[in-house]
C-alpha positions as CSV (number, residue, x, y, z in Angstrom):
1,M,-38.8,94.1,74.9
2,I,-41.0,91.8,72.9
3,I,-44.2,92.5,71.0
4,S,-46.5,89.5,71.0
5,R,-49.2,89.3,68.4
6,K,-51.9,86.7,68.9
7,R,-54.5,85.7,66.5
8,A,-56.9,82.7,66.4
9,T,-53.8,80.7,65.9
10,C,-51.0,80.9,68.3
11,W,-48.5,83.3,69.8
12,F,-45.8,84.9,67.6
13,D,-43.1,86.9,69.2
14,F,-41.4,89.7,67.3
15,H,-38.3,91.3,68.8
16,I,-38.7,95.1,68.9
17,M,-35.0,95.8,68.0
18,T,-35.2,93.8,64.7
19,I,-38.7,94.1,63.4
20,P,-40.9,97.0,64.3
21,S,-39.4,99.7,62.1
22,S,-40.2,97.7,58.9
23,F,-43.5,96.4,60.4
24,E,-44.7,99.8,61.5
25,L,-43.8,101.2,58.1
26,L,-45.9,98.5,56.3
27,L,-48.7,99.1,58.8
28,E,-48.7,102.8,58.1
29,Q,-48.6,102.3,54.3
30,S,-51.4,99.7,54.4
31,G,-54.0,102.3,55.0
32,G,-56.1,99.8,57.0
33,Q,-55.9,97.2,54.3
34,P,-54.5,93.6,54.6
35,F,-50.8,93.5,54.2
36,V,-47.9,91.0,54.1
37,F,-44.9,91.0,56.4
38,E,-41.7,89.1,55.9
39,H,-39.0,88.2,58.4
40,G,-36.5,85.6,57.6
41,D,-38.2,82.5,56.4
42,M,-41.6,83.6,57.7
43,R,-44.2,85.4,55.7
44,T,-47.3,86.6,57.6
45,L,-50.7,88.1,56.8
46,H,-52.0,91.0,58.9
47,F,-55.1,93.1,59.1
48,D,-53.7,95.4,61.8
49,H,-51.0,95.6,64.4
50,K,-52.7,93.1,66.8
51,Y,-53.1,89.7,65.2
52,V,-51.2,87.4,62.9
53,Q,-53.9,86.1,60.4
54,S,-51.8,83.6,58.6
55,A,-48.2,82.3,58.6
56,M,-46.1,80.6,55.8
57,S,-42.6,79.2,55.6
58,I,-41.1,80.5,52.4
59,A,-39.0,77.4,52.1
60,E,-41.9,75.1,52.8
61,P,-45.0,77.0,51.6
62,H,-47.4,74.0,51.8
63,K,-46.5,73.1,55.4
64,L,-49.1,73.7,58.1
65,L,-47.1,75.7,60.6
66,L,-49.9,76.5,63.1
67,S,-51.3,73.8,65.4
68,Y,-54.9,74.9,64.8
69,T,-54.6,74.3,61.1
70,R,-53.3,70.8,61.7
71,A,-56.1,70.2,64.2
72,M,-58.7,71.2,61.6
73,M,-57.4,68.5,59.4
74,G,-58.6,66.1,62.0
75,F,-61.7,65.5,59.8
76,L,-59.4,62.8,58.2
77,L,-59.9,60.6,61.2
78,F,-63.6,60.2,60.1
79,H,-63.6,61.1,56.4
80,P,-60.3,60.2,54.8
81,A,-61.3,60.6,51.2
82,P,-63.5,63.7,50.6
83,R,-64.6,64.6,47.1
84,H,-65.3,68.2,47.8
85,I,-63.8,70.4,50.5
86,L,-65.3,73.9,51.0
87,L,-63.4,76.4,53.0
88,V,-64.8,79.6,54.4
89,G,-62.0,82.2,54.7
90,L,-58.9,82.2,52.5
91,G,-56.4,84.2,54.6
92,G,-52.9,83.1,53.5
93,G,-54.3,79.9,52.1
94,S,-52.6,77.5,54.4
95,L,-55.5,75.0,54.5
96,A,-56.5,75.5,50.9
97,K,-53.0,74.8,49.6
98,Y,-52.6,71.8,51.9
99,C,-55.8,70.2,50.7
100,Y,-55.1,71.0,47.1
101,R,-51.7,69.4,47.3
102,H,-52.5,66.3,49.3
103,F,-55.9,65.4,47.9
104,P,-55.6,65.4,44.2
105,D,-58.9,63.7,43.7
106,A,-60.8,66.3,45.7
107,R,-62.3,69.6,44.5
108,I,-61.4,72.6,46.6
109,T,-63.7,75.7,46.9
110,V,-62.8,78.7,49.0
111,L,-65.2,81.5,49.9
112,E,-63.6,84.8,50.8
113,L,-65.3,88.1,51.4
114,S,-62.3,90.4,51.0
115,A,-61.1,91.2,47.5
116,E,-57.9,92.7,49.2
117,V,-57.1,89.3,50.8
118,I,-57.7,87.5,47.5
119,A,-55.4,90.0,45.7
120,L,-52.5,88.8,48.0
121,R,-52.8,85.1,47.0
122,D,-49.6,85.1,45.0
123,H,-47.6,86.2,48.0
124,F,-48.7,83.0,49.7
125,M,-48.2,80.8,46.7
126,I,-51.9,80.0,46.5
127,P,-52.5,78.1,43.2
128,A,-54.4,79.7,40.4
129,D,-58.0,78.6,39.8
130,D,-58.4,75.5,37.7
131,Q,-60.9,72.7,37.3
132,R,-60.7,71.5,40.9
133,F,-59.5,74.7,42.7
134,Q,-61.6,77.9,42.9
135,V,-61.5,81.0,45.1
136,I,-64.9,82.7,45.1
137,H,-65.2,86.4,46.1
138,T,-68.5,86.2,48.0
139,D,-70.3,86.6,51.3
140,A,-70.1,83.1,52.8
141,A,-73.3,83.6,54.9
142,A,-75.4,84.6,51.8
143,Y,-73.7,81.8,49.8
144,M,-74.6,79.1,52.3
145,Q,-78.2,80.3,52.6
146,A,-78.6,80.2,48.9
147,Q,-77.5,76.6,48.5
148,Q,-80.0,73.7,48.3
149,G,-78.0,71.2,50.3
150,N,-75.5,68.4,49.7
151,I,-72.8,70.6,48.3
152,A,-69.7,69.4,50.1
153,D,-68.2,66.5,52.1
154,I,-66.2,68.8,54.3
155,I,-66.9,72.5,55.3
156,M,-64.0,74.2,57.1
157,L,-64.9,77.4,58.9
158,D,-62.0,79.8,59.5
159,G,-63.3,83.2,58.6
160,F,-62.0,86.1,60.7
161,S,-62.1,89.9,60.7
162,A,-59.4,92.1,62.3
163,D,-61.1,91.7,65.6
164,G,-61.7,88.0,65.6
165,P,-64.4,85.6,64.3
166,A,-66.6,87.3,61.7
167,E,-70.0,88.1,63.2
168,A,-72.0,87.0,60.2
169,L,-70.2,83.6,60.4
170,S,-70.9,83.3,64.1
171,T,-74.7,82.8,64.2
172,S,-76.8,79.8,64.7
173,G,-78.5,80.4,61.4
174,F,-75.2,80.3,59.5
175,Y,-74.2,77.1,61.3
176,A,-77.6,75.6,60.4
177,A,-77.1,76.4,56.7
178,C,-73.6,74.8,56.8
179,L,-74.9,71.7,58.4
180,R,-77.8,71.5,55.9
181,N,-75.4,71.8,53.0
182,L,-73.2,68.8,54.0
183,A,-73.4,65.6,52.1
184,A,-74.3,62.5,54.2
185,G,-71.4,61.6,56.4
186,G,-69.9,65.0,56.0
187,I,-68.2,67.1,58.6
188,V,-68.2,70.8,59.5
189,V,-64.9,71.8,61.1
190,S,-65.0,75.1,62.9
191,N,-62.3,77.2,64.4
192,L,-64.2,78.7,67.3
193,W,-61.2,80.6,68.6
194,D,-61.5,80.8,72.4
195,R,-65.2,81.4,72.7
196,P,-66.9,78.8,74.9
197,D,-70.1,80.8,74.9
198,F,-70.4,80.5,71.2
199,L,-69.4,76.9,71.3
200,V,-72.5,76.2,73.4
201,Q,-74.7,78.2,71.0
202,A,-73.3,76.4,67.9
203,I,-73.6,73.0,69.5
204,G,-77.1,73.7,70.7
205,Q,-78.1,74.4,67.1
206,A,-76.5,71.2,65.9
207,L,-78.2,69.1,68.6
208,A,-81.6,70.1,67.2
209,A,-81.0,67.2,64.7
210,S,-80.9,63.7,66.0
211,D,-78.1,62.3,63.7
212,W,-75.1,64.4,64.7
213,R,-71.9,63.3,66.5
214,I,-70.0,66.3,67.9
215,W,-66.6,66.7,69.6
216,W,-64.1,69.4,70.1
217,C,-60.5,70.0,71.3
218,R,-58.1,72.8,72.1
219,T,-54.9,73.1,70.2
220,S,-51.5,72.5,71.8
221,D,-49.9,76.0,71.4
222,S,-52.9,78.3,71.6
223,H,-56.4,78.7,73.0
224,N,-58.1,77.8,69.8
225,C,-61.2,75.6,70.2
226,I,-61.7,73.3,67.1
227,A,-65.2,71.8,66.9
228,F,-66.2,68.9,64.6
229,F,-69.9,68.3,63.6
230,I,-70.2,64.9,61.9
231,K,-73.4,64.4,60.0
232,G,-75.3,61.1,59.8
233,S,-75.4,58.0,61.9
234,V,-71.8,57.2,62.8
235,T,-70.8,53.9,64.3
236,P,-69.1,54.7,67.7
237,L,-65.3,54.5,67.4
238,F,-63.3,53.8,70.5
239,R,-60.6,56.2,71.4
240,T,-57.9,53.6,70.9
241,M,-59.2,53.1,67.3
242,I,-59.0,56.8,66.7
243,L,-55.5,56.9,68.1
244,R,-54.4,54.2,65.7
245,R,-55.9,56.2,62.8
246,A,-54.2,59.3,64.0
247,K,-50.8,57.6,64.1
248,K,-51.2,56.4,60.5
249,L,-52.2,59.9,59.4
250,D,-49.3,61.4,61.3
251,A,-46.9,59.1,59.4
252,Q,-48.5,60.0,56.1
253,F,-49.1,63.7,56.6
254,G,-47.1,64.8,59.7
255,L,-50.2,66.4,61.2
256,Q,-49.5,65.4,64.9
257,L,-53.1,64.4,65.3
258,S,-52.1,61.7,67.8
259,E,-51.2,64.4,70.3
260,L,-54.8,65.8,70.1
261,V,-56.7,62.5,70.5
262,P,-56.4,62.4,74.3
263,S,-57.9,65.9,74.6
264,F,-61.0,65.2,72.6
265,Q,-64.1,66.4,74.5
266,L,-67.4,64.7,73.7
267,V,-70.4,66.9,73.5
268,R,-73.2,64.4,73.0
269,D,-74.0,61.5,75.4
270,Q,-71.9,58.6,74.3
271,P,-71.6,54.9,75.2
272,E,-69.1,54.1,77.8
273,E,-65.6,52.8,76.9
274,E,-64.5,56.2,75.8
275,S,-66.0,56.1,72.3
276,V,-66.0,59.2,70.1
């Protein structure tokens, strides 16, 4: 018998004969709070018994294990040198650690609502705050509404509760605030999970502006829908050009982006020749 735990990431299978006794004990001891589970080289973050919130290789803590995290790094295809990356949702810090490690000239800011999640940062080898890395304990929705615009080049949305995407981060008003706060040429990258209804809502809000280019894809090993909202007038790029960029990034970062390029779905009307 196998217990499968699915989050907004991918499937993880835990064999009942080797794991549940220790997992169920941790679950009981957690008292409804976030907790860390370790099995072999894998360390995972959980809010309950249903979903894996984050996964880390102990041997390679900076590696992006889950395909949805690698897909979210697809912003590099359009914005290869961001100066400020703002992430909504800390979790186990996979994306935050990766950006901090690979973009030494960028400032990394993480917004996280749960103090309990932040308290687990050392378990996932998340760096301490310094001049270019900061984790802020705050309500991301209120934070975004309070900003006056032009605060980040990249905004990555990956905020989840125990039951899925956080409701406060799933409104058209929140998306409007995120889009407003991007610098020119910036990108909002959103993990929409497997919610096509919300995809339509979010895209409808973005399309109210005339200078957005939007596309989305599904990750290879899960049902996650990753959407990219690119701000400003963007010169159309043919799919073959994007594929060449993806292959270069794969060689540099090992993100496997070239596997995603054929699955890109264009939202706005585009010229012919498969431009994105």
